[in-house]
C-alpha positions in Angstrom: 0.0 0.0 0.0 1.3 3.4 -0.9 2.5 5.4 2.0 3.3 2.3 4.2 6.7 2.5 5.9 9.3 -0.1 5.0 9.7 -2.7 7.8 12.6 -1.9 10.2 15.6 -4.0 9.7 16.5 -6.1 12.7 19.8 -5.7 14.4 22.2 -8.6 13.4 22.4 -10.3 16.8 23.5 -13.6 15.4 26.3 -12.1 13.4 27.4 -10.0 16.3 27.5 -13.0 18.6 29.5 -15.0 16.0 31.9 -12.1 15.5 32.4 -11.6 19.2 33.2 -15.3 19.6 35.6 -15.2 16.6 37.4 -12.1 18.0 37.7 -13.6 21.4 39.3 -16.7 19.9 41.7 -14.8 17.6 42.8 -12.3 20.2 43.2 -15.1 22.8 45.5 -17.0 20.3 47.5 -13.8 19.7 47.9 -13.3 23.5 48.9 -16.9 23.9 51.6 -16.5 21.2 52.9 -13.4 23.0 53.3 -15.5 26.1 55.0 -18.3 24.1 57.4 -15.7 22.6 58.5 -14.7 26.1 58.8 -18.4 27.1 60.9 -19.2 24.0 63.2 -16.3 24.5 63.9 -17.3 28.0 64.4 -20.9 26.9 66.9 -19.9 24.2 68.8 -17.7 26.6 69.0 -20.6 29.1 70.2 -23.0 26.4 72.8 -20.6 25.2 74.1 -20.0 28.8 74.1 -23.7 29.8 75.5 -25.0 26.5 78.7 -22.9 26.9 79.1 -23.8 30.6 81.7 -26.3 31.6 80.2 -29.8 32.3 79.5 -30.7 35.9 79.9 -34.2 37.4 76.6 -36.0 36.9 76.2 -37.4 40.4 76.0 -34.1 42.3 73.8 -32.6 39.6 71.3 -35.5 40.0 71.4 -35.0 43.7 70.3 -31.4 43.2 67.6 -32.6 40.8 66.4 -35.1 43.5 66.0 -32.1 45.8 63.8 -30.4 43.2 66.2 -28.3 41.1 65.5 -27.7 37.5 68.1 -29.7 35.5 66.9 -29.1 32.0 69.8 -28.4 29.6 72.4 -28.7 32.3 75.7 -29.8 30.9 77.2 -32.8 32.7 80.0 -35.4 32.4 79.5 -39.0 33.4 81.4 -42.2 33.7 79.3 -45.2 32.8 80.1 -48.6 34.3 79.9 -51.7 32.2 76.5 -53.5 32.4 76.3 -57.1 33.4 74.5 -57.9 30.1 74.5 -56.3 26.7 72.2 -53.3 26.3 69.1 -53.9 24.1 69.3 -52.2 20.7 66.9 -49.2 20.7 66.4 -46.6 18.0 64.2 -43.5 18.1 62.7 -42.0 15.0 64.0 -38.5 14.1 64.0 -35.9 11.3 67.3 -34.2 10.6 67.7 -31.7 7.8 64.5 -32.9 6.2 65.6 -36.5 6.1 64.5 -39.5 8.2 67.0 -40.5 10.8 67.4 -42.9 13.7 68.8 -42.0 17.1 70.7 -44.6 19.0 69.3 -44.9 22.5 71.2 -46.5 25.3 71.6 -46.6 29.1 74.4 -45.2 31.2 74.8 -47.4 34.3 76.0 -45.4 37.3 77.8 -46.1 40.6 77.8 -43.8 43.6 74.9 -41.6 42.3 71.4 -41.1 43.6 70.1 -43.2 40.7 71.6 -46.4 39.3 71.4 -45.1 35.7 69.6 -43.1 33.1 68.7 -43.2 29.4 71.1 -41.6 26.9 70.5 -40.4 23.4 73.8 -41.1 21.7 73.0 -39.4 18.4 72.1 -40.3 14.8 73.2 -43.6 13.2 74.8 -42.7 9.9 74.2 -46.0 8.3 70.4 -45.6 8.7 70.1 -42.1 7.4 67.0 -42.0 5.1 66.0 -45.6 5.9 62.4 -46.3 6.8 63.5 -48.6 9.6 66.8 -49.5 11.3 68.4 -52.9 11.0 70.2 -54.8 13.8 73.4 -53.1 14.7 76.0 -53.3 17.5 77.5 -50.3 19.2 80.1 -50.2 22.0 78.7 -49.6 25.5 79.0 -46.0 26.6 82.0 -45.2 28.8 82.8 -41.5 29.3 80.1 -39.1 28.1 79.4 -35.4 28.1 76.0 -34.0 27.2 72.9 -32.1 28.4 70.2 -33.4 30.6 66.6 -33.3 29.4 63.4 -33.9 31.2 61.4 -36.9 30.0 58.0 -35.5 28.9 54.7 -36.9 30.1 52.7 -39.0 27.7 50.7 -36.8 25.2 47.4 -37.6 23.5 49.1 -37.9 20.1 52.2 -39.8 21.0 51.4 -42.7 18.7 52.0 -46.4 19.1 54.2 -47.9 21.9 57.7 -49.2 21.2 57.7 -51.9 18.6 60.2 -54.7 18.2 61.5 -57.0 15.5 64.7 -59.0 15.1 65.8 -57.9 18.5 65.5 -54.2 17.6 63.2 -51.8 19.5 61.9 -48.8 17.6 60.4 -45.7 19.2 58.4 -43.0 17.6 58.4 -40.8 20.7 60.1 -40.8 24.1 57.8 -40.2 27.1 57.8 -41.3 30.7 55.9 -44.5 30.0 58.3 -45.5 27.3 61.4 -44.5 29.3 60.2 -46.6 32.3 59.8 -49.6 30.0 63.3 -49.1 28.4 65.1 -48.7 31.8 63.3 -51.7 33.2 64.5 -53.8 30.2 68.0 -52.5 30.8 67.9 -53.7 34.4 67.7 -50.3 36.2 65.9 -50.3 39.5 66.2 -46.6 40.3 66.4 -44.8 36.9 66.8 -41.1 36.8 63.7 -39.2 35.5 65.9 -37.4 32.9 67.7 -38.5 29.8 71.1 -37.4 28.7 71.5 -36.0 25.1 75.1 -36.8 24.3 77.5 -34.2 22.9 80.6 -36.3 22.9 81.8 -39.8 24.0 85.2 -41.3 24.8 85.6 -43.6 23.0 83.2 -42.5 20.3 80.9 -45.2 19.0 81.6 -45.9 15.3 79.0 -44.4 12.9 77.1 -42.3 15.5 76.9 -38.5 15.1 76.0 -36.8 18.4 73.1 -34.3 18.0 72.2 -33.1 21.4 70.4 -30.0 20.4 68.9 -28.7 17.1 71.3 -26.5 15.2 68.6 -23.8 14.9 65.7 -23.7 17.3 62.9 -21.7 15.6 61.2 -18.8 17.3 58.3 -17.7 15.1 55.9 -16.8 17.9 56.0 -13.0 17.1 54.9 -13.7 13.5 52.2 -16.0 14.7 51.0 -13.4 17.1 50.9 -10.8 14.4 48.9 -13.2 12.2 46.2 -13.8 14.8 45.9 -10.1 15.7 45.8 -9.3 12.0 43.0 -11.8 11.5 41.1 -10.3 14.4 41.5 -6.8 13.0 40.3 -8.0 9.5 37.2 -9.6 11.1 36.5 -6.4 13.1 36.7 -4.3 9.9 34.3 -6.7 8.1 31.9 -6.5 10.9 32.1 -2.7 11.1 31.3 -2.5 7.4 28.3 -4.8 7.8 27.1 -2.8 10.8 27.5 0.4 8.8 25.3 -1.0 6.1 22.7 -1.9 8.7 22.7 1.6 10.1 22.3 3.2 6.6 19.4 0.8 5.8 17.4 1.5 8.9 
């Protein structure tokens, strides 16, 4: 009918709610990345300081850890005693320079320390670089080693299958506390340390094993990630503002 007023356009409550949720999520992710940036910078500073520090005797360091001290990335030197039986062959999956690799895992048996031994990551086996699976191999037992202590992580929801074995070789996809407990039990340890030792050097060095205690370049991209999330939040806010402006003009 001529003269009737056009129906009033309703305020976009649904869109507003969806945008508010989206902004909260995006800004939250940006803030989280800012916190991750601070954490990563602190971690890199700690690694840089400890990696250049002289190695400390393992026994006293483990005693401090038993009392609650943070031992992550502490450089230590240890003398391993010969085991009563050969150590099982254990390899852990790794990626190095974009190529599949296999880390040689072992156990350092200790005497006169708070624990009777701990797991060690001896480095990458050259002969298995690029191989889909390691084959049986023999390496000399560890004797004198220098490296950095690392905390064994708790089991995560995406840690994958447990250790698998074939032809006397145990293959790991990831190292967590459950896996570490199983490996140390197989090696005969009764009081294993809750850390593992990433080896930097051994005397004598096992043939065909390249120590790789820490990545050559630990990435720190959290600032770029934070900018991305905040940028997406800003873009979403601009789109909503334009939509709201259209609504105001059409009232």
